[in-house]
Backbone as CSV, one residue per row, in Angstrom:
resi,resn,N_x,N_y,N_z,CA_x,CA_y,CA_z,C_x,C_y,C_z
1,MET,5.129,141.274,1.177,4.190,142.220,0.626,5.400,142.807,-0.114
2,PRO,4.527,143.324,-1.397,5.624,144.478,-1.951,4.947,146.124,-1.397
3,GLU,6.316,146.603,-1.398,5.798,148.104,-1.171,4.676,148.139,-1.825
4,PRO,4.247,149.834,-0.976,2.766,150.553,-2.145,3.863,151.640,-2.588
5,ILE,3.518,151.606,-4.553,4.042,152.391,-5.245,3.958,154.086,-4.576
6,ASP,4.915,154.541,-4.970,5.218,156.070,-5.163,4.129,156.801,-6.113
7,ARG,2.737,157.516,-5.906,2.804,157.998,-6.361,3.005,159.354,-6.630
8,SER,3.111,160.502,-5.686,3.917,161.836,-5.974,4.405,162.077,-7.257
9,LEU,4.075,163.200,-7.031,4.796,163.695,-8.451,5.689,164.626,-8.275
10,ALA,6.335,164.251,-7.783,7.929,165.416,-6.955,9.319,164.276,-7.979
11,PRO,9.660,165.575,-8.978,10.682,165.488,-10.229,11.328,163.917,-10.013
12,LEU,12.640,163.168,-11.252,13.203,162.313,-10.879,14.313,163.163,-11.148
13,PRO,15.498,163.141,-10.168,16.623,163.691,-10.226,17.377,163.391,-11.941
14,VAL,17.740,164.787,-11.983,18.661,165.050,-13.392,19.928,165.137,-13.290
15,ALA,20.645,164.054,-14.157,22.662,164.657,-14.779,22.366,165.687,-15.302
16,PRO,23.625,166.326,-15.050,23.716,167.406,-16.017,24.159,167.301,-16.836
17,LEU,23.780,167.786,-18.790,23.981,166.967,-19.580,25.684,167.496,-20.039
18,LYS,26.964,168.235,-18.768,28.187,168.234,-18.917,28.577,167.266,-18.648
19,SER,28.565,166.189,-17.245,29.257,165.444,-16.969,28.560,164.441,-17.571
20,SER,27.547,163.974,-17.515,26.973,163.070,-19.421,28.553,163.176,-20.316
21,ARG,28.544,163.864,-20.779,29.647,164.097,-21.622,30.934,163.640,-21.194
22,ALA,31.342,164.145,-19.929,32.768,164.127,-19.723,32.793,162.213,-19.491
23,ALA,31.451,162.242,-19.076,32.054,160.621,-18.144,31.799,160.031,-19.453
24,GLY,30.866,160.020,-20.447,30.675,158.756,-21.469,31.208,158.707,-22.732
25,LEU,30.836,160.173,-23.433,31.157,160.169,-24.568,32.450,161.244,-24.802
26,ALA,33.175,161.245,-23.828,34.587,162.211,-24.556,35.450,160.394,-25.036
27,ALA,35.245,159.706,-25.105,36.637,158.920,-26.062,35.455,158.303,-27.049
28,ASN,34.508,159.100,-27.528,33.329,158.417,-28.120,33.431,159.322,-29.952
29,ASP,34.344,160.795,-29.454,34.108,162.087,-30.631,33.475,161.242,-32.104
30,SER,34.972,160.250,-32.481,34.798,160.479,-33.608,33.594,159.153,-34.142
31,ARG,33.629,158.432,-33.269,31.594,158.129,-33.533,30.908,158.651,-33.730
32,LEU,30.891,159.345,-32.717,29.923,160.537,-33.295,29.577,161.168,-33.882
33,LYS,30.859,161.338,-35.328,31.304,162.695,-35.932,30.415,161.485,-37.540
34,SER,31.199,160.114,-37.174,30.209,159.017,-38.361,28.856,158.793,-38.002
35,VAL,28.192,158.848,-36.572,27.347,159.199,-36.976,25.825,160.513,-37.363
36,CYS,27.002,161.496,-37.261,25.945,162.403,-37.567,26.491,162.413,-38.939
37,ASN,27.341,162.517,-39.600,27.431,162.071,-41.367,26.380,161.290,-41.206
38,ASP,26.840,160.052,-40.916,25.963,159.208,-41.613,24.196,159.980,-41.315
39,MET,24.123,160.494,-40.183,22.286,161.961,-40.004,22.025,162.014,-41.610
40,GLU,22.646,163.514,-41.805,23.463,163.867,-42.902,23.172,163.537,-44.402
41,ALA,24.211,162.432,-44.838,23.453,161.169,-45.899,22.287,160.862,-45.539
42,LEU,21.763,160.694,-44.715,20.112,160.480,-44.889,19.160,160.866,-44.749
43,PHE,19.450,162.681,-44.404,18.711,164.007,-44.890,18.829,163.798,-46.665
44,ILE,20.565,164.020,-46.793,20.590,164.219,-48.631,20.265,163.730,-49.185
45,ASN,20.462,162.444,-49.094,19.640,161.103,-49.627,18.197,161.443,-50.109
46,HIS,17.556,161.314,-48.239,16.293,161.878,-48.461,15.608,162.848,-49.498
47,MET,15.993,163.849,-49.381,16.355,165.228,-49.824,16.867,164.583,-51.569
48,LEU,16.714,164.414,-52.192,17.268,163.480,-53.378,16.022,162.753,-54.147
49,SER,15.731,161.980,-53.460,14.801,160.851,-53.297,13.563,161.908,-54.056
50,GLU,13.257,163.006,-52.484,11.968,163.701,-53.993,12.212,165.216,-54.548
51,MET,13.018,165.476,-55.436,13.758,165.946,-55.494,13.114,165.574,-57.608
52,ARG,13.720,163.944,-56.916,13.988,163.877,-58.469,12.237,163.044,-58.880
53,LYS,11.717,162.954,-57.891,10.286,162.692,-57.978,9.512,164.002,-58.617
54,THR,9.891,165.027,-58.436,9.296,166.442,-59.732,9.415,166.602,-61.073
55,VAL,10.555,165.680,-60.651,11.254,165.335,-62.936,10.331,164.847,-63.301
56,THR,9.156,164.952,-63.843,8.824,164.651,-65.368,9.688,163.973,-66.147
57,LYS,8.410,162.416,-66.361,9.729,162.043,-66.897,8.693,161.769,-68.545
58,SER,9.753,162.257,-69.649,8.987,162.828,-71.357,8.765,160.508,-71.760
59,GLY,9.279,159.745,-71.113,7.884,158.712,-71.993,9.065,158.323,-73.493
60,MET,9.463,158.929,-73.477,10.592,158.067,-74.647,11.915,157.180,-74.255
61,ILE,12.798,157.288,-73.451,13.528,156.106,-72.854,12.888,156.219,-71.513
62,ASP,12.359,155.143,-71.135,12.024,154.626,-69.799,13.037,153.187,-69.827
63,GLY,13.699,153.517,-68.373,14.009,152.213,-67.915,13.474,151.433,-67.150
64,GLY,12.398,151.584,-66.614,11.957,150.118,-65.729,12.320,150.863,-64.446
65,ARG,11.913,149.564,-63.971,12.475,149.133,-62.303,14.111,148.783,-62.618
66,ALA,14.455,149.044,-63.026,16.216,149.029,-63.296,16.345,150.701,-62.923
67,GLU,16.012,151.015,-63.860,16.893,152.385,-63.440,16.181,153.176,-62.106
68,GLU,15.333,152.922,-62.148,14.913,153.312,-60.104,15.193,152.479,-59.161
69,VAL,16.357,152.076,-59.838,16.963,151.242,-58.991,18.566,151.994,-58.774
70,TYR,19.090,151.745,-59.964,19.871,152.260,-59.706,20.042,153.823,-60.026
71,THR,18.799,154.775,-59.389,19.127,156.422,-58.895,18.986,156.470,-58.302
72,SER,18.061,155.267,-57.176,18.022,155.225,-55.914,19.598,155.086,-55.456
73,LEU,20.402,153.980,-55.442,21.299,153.634,-55.640,23.320,155.296,-56.003
74,MET,22.929,155.670,-56.807,23.367,156.416,-56.650,23.360,157.668,-55.949
75,ASP,21.403,157.748,-56.038,21.549,159.016,-54.529,22.130,158.475,-52.937
76,ALA,21.758,157.233,-52.974,23.001,156.830,-51.581,24.201,157.764,-51.971
77,GLU,24.613,157.312,-53.093,26.137,157.654,-52.368,26.758,158.525,-52.517
78,LEU,25.737,159.621,-53.467,26.142,160.837,-53.425,25.914,161.566,-52.208
79,ALA,24.867,161.487,-51.983,24.285,161.847,-50.649,25.434,161.377,-49.219
80,LYS,25.540,160.045,-49.560,27.512,159.882,-48.641,28.172,160.632,-49.296
81,ASP,29.072,161.115,-49.722,29.822,161.804,-50.396,29.614,162.936,-50.508
82,LEU,28.373,163.533,-50.457,28.135,165.050,-49.998,28.308,165.438,-48.715
83,ALA,28.008,164.224,-47.702,27.666,164.540,-46.159,29.416,163.950,-45.430
84,ARG,30.297,163.527,-46.722,31.222,163.511,-46.357,32.320,164.809,-46.449
85,ARG,32.265,165.723,-47.500,31.963,166.942,-47.899,31.651,168.209,-46.607
86,GLY,30.717,167.388,-46.169,30.304,168.494,-45.017,29.379,169.388,-46.228
87,ALA,28.439,169.002,-46.728,28.331,169.900,-47.748,27.034,171.273,-47.487
88,LEU,26.264,170.390,-46.364,25.674,171.280,-46.051,25.497,171.809,-44.183
89,GLY,26.578,170.651,-43.767,26.831,171.374,-42.429,26.270,170.997,-41.504
90,LEU,25.137,170.192,-41.745,24.636,169.827,-41.162,24.889,168.855,-40.561
91,SER,25.841,168.051,-40.620,26.546,167.165,-39.172,27.591,168.113,-38.240
92,LYS,27.800,168.887,-38.346,28.377,169.510,-38.407,27.882,170.604,-36.167
93,MET,26.898,170.984,-36.858,25.617,171.618,-36.554,25.599,170.373,-35.364
94,VAL,24.917,169.336,-36.008,24.459,168.021,-35.035,24.657,167.781,-34.354
95,ASN,26.536,167.688,-34.353,27.664,166.917,-33.372,27.846,168.500,-32.477
96,ASP,27.974,169.509,-33.340,28.528,170.611,-31.722,27.423,170.532,-30.243
97,GLN,25.754,170.211,-31.727,24.955,170.231,-30.763,24.489,169.427,-29.795
98,LEU,25.169,168.365,-29.606,25.350,166.934,-29.364,26.646,166.804,-28.057
99,ASP,27.298,168.111,-28.548,28.816,167.932,-28.065,29.039,168.759,-26.942
100,GLY,28.055,169.460,-26.840,27.850,170.084,-25.973,28.611,171.965,-26.128
101,ARG,28.789,172.087,-26.849,29.747,173.973,-27.540,28.387,174.044,-28.465
102,GLY,27.056,173.439,-29.053,25.784,174.680,-29.435,25.556,175.274,-29.005
103,ALA,25.118,174.690,-27.565,24.580,175.245,-26.319,24.831,176.907,-26.172
104,ALA,26.810,176.543,-25.667,27.375,178.442,-26.405,26.661,178.929,-26.835
105,LEU,26.557,178.528,-27.622,26.229,179.632,-29.047,25.244,179.982,-29.120
106,GLN,23.901,179.330,-28.756,22.304,180.273,-28.821,22.457,181.147,-27.593
107,GLY,22.065,181.656,-27.418,21.039,182.615,-26.577,19.982,183.453,-26.904
108,PRO,19.145,184.409,-26.375,17.990,185.012,-26.335,17.997,184.972,-27.609
109,VAL,16.736,184.980,-27.912,16.583,185.183,-29.672,15.821,187.157,-29.415
110,VAL,15.863,187.894,-29.887,15.239,188.876,-29.944,15.223,189.840,-31.240
111,PRO,13.798,190.099,-31.742,13.518,190.513,-32.906,14.384,192.049,-33.222
112,LYS,14.500,191.590,-34.439,15.221,193.396,-34.959,14.423,194.166,-35.545
113,LYS,14.586,195.075,-34.823,13.716,195.822,-35.635,13.423,197.311,-36.478
């Protein structure tokens, strides 16, 4: 007969972030950096496409669907290049936060009077 399900509200044990960092992610710094750069490129690409929507087209020269495809590909490559250069610094901030170094920078937020 199966054991009864324990429905108590006791918290599950949680390993601290630093020990998991030391155990699993120490060898993957370049992979983490690559993922953070990809995330920044995705953010920049979305930002560029939303900015492009605000520009009104005159209608005099219309490239149709081909122009849309070209500009989306151009935005994607521009976003990759800007992320690689660290234009916004977003990938560094995310990398530091996931790496554990960002936790030391955080402190209580005290409003200035």
